[in-house]
N, C-alpha and C positions, 0 to 999 in steps of 0.2 A: 504494500499500500504506500501511497505517497500523500503529501500535504497538498490539497487541492488549491488552496489560496497561494501557495508558494509557486505552483505551476502557473497560475494565472498571473501573478506578479512578474515572473520570468518571461512569460509570453509578452506582456505589455512592455517590459524593459527592452526587449529586442527592437521594438519599433522606435524607441527613443535613443538607441545606442548610436554614438557618433563614430566610433572606431570601426572601420570596415572589417578588420580581422577579428576583433571581438564579436562583432555582429555575425560573422560567418561561423564562429565557434558556437555561439548561442543558438543559431538555427539548427546546427548539427545536434546539439544537446536537447533541443525541444521537439524536433520533428524526426520521423523515421526517413531514410533516404528517398523514398518515393512518396513522401507526405503531400497531401493535397490541401489547396486553399481556394475558397470560392468567395467572391464578393461581387455582387451585381452580375455582370455578364462575364466577369473575369474568371478564368479557370487557370490555376497554377499548380504545376506538378513537379516535384523534385527540388533538391537543394539549390541548384543554379537559378531556377525560376523563382523560388521563394526569396532568395537573396536579392534578385532584381526587383521583385514586387515590394519587398520591405525597404530596400534602398530608395526606390522611386517614391514611396509614401513618405519616408523619412525626409528626403530632400525637399519635397513639396510642403509638407506640413510642419516639420520640426526646424530644419535648417533654414529654409526660406520663409516659412510661415510664422515662425516664432511661437510655435505651440509645443505642448508636450502631451503625451498620453498617460492616462492612469487607469487602473482597474478599480471599479467600485468594489468594496469589500463585501460582495454578496455571492462569491463562487459557491456552486453547489455541484455535487457529483451523484449521479445515479448510474450504477453499473459502469459502463465504459464511456459515458457522456458527462462532460463538464460544461456548465453554462455560467455566464457572468455578463455583467454590463461593463462598458468602458466609456470614458470621456476623453475628449480632447479640449484642453484648457489653453488659453493664451498665457504665455509665460510672464508677461508684463502687466496683466490685468486680472480682475476677478471675472467669474462667469464661465460658461461652458460654450465652446464654439461648436461642438459636434458631440454626438453620443451614439451608442449603438449597443448591440448584443452579439455575443460570440457563442457558438456551439462547437465544442471540440469533441471528436471521438478519439479516445486514447487507447494505447496498447497496454498490456499488463505491466510494462516497464515505465509507464507514465509519459511516454513520448506520443506526440500528436500524429494520428493517422490521417484525419480529415478535419479541416478548420473551416467553419462557415461563419462569415462575418457579415452582420447586418448593420447598416448605417441608417440612423433615423434622421 
């Protein structure tokens, strides 16, 4: 068994990570090699595509947009499914710029098999 909130906190941290090599290592620690990520019409499969997706989001929202992501402290797990809410916050102001909901299907080792991201 693993700590569900810790998994969620590590998941959100990878989207905020500024160092490319650390981000790459975090992706490998979080997802299985053929991990899947779905948001809107985007389908992302495997480490290289996950790295590109997360880097693009980071560059747009964190580096250039001046935001950071955080997990709401509401992570829950039922069998192999983890769910939680997330928020994107302006780094220099109060308020929530965006928010959404994540559904993760995880393996027995706690790594992500499939990641469904919903943006509200």
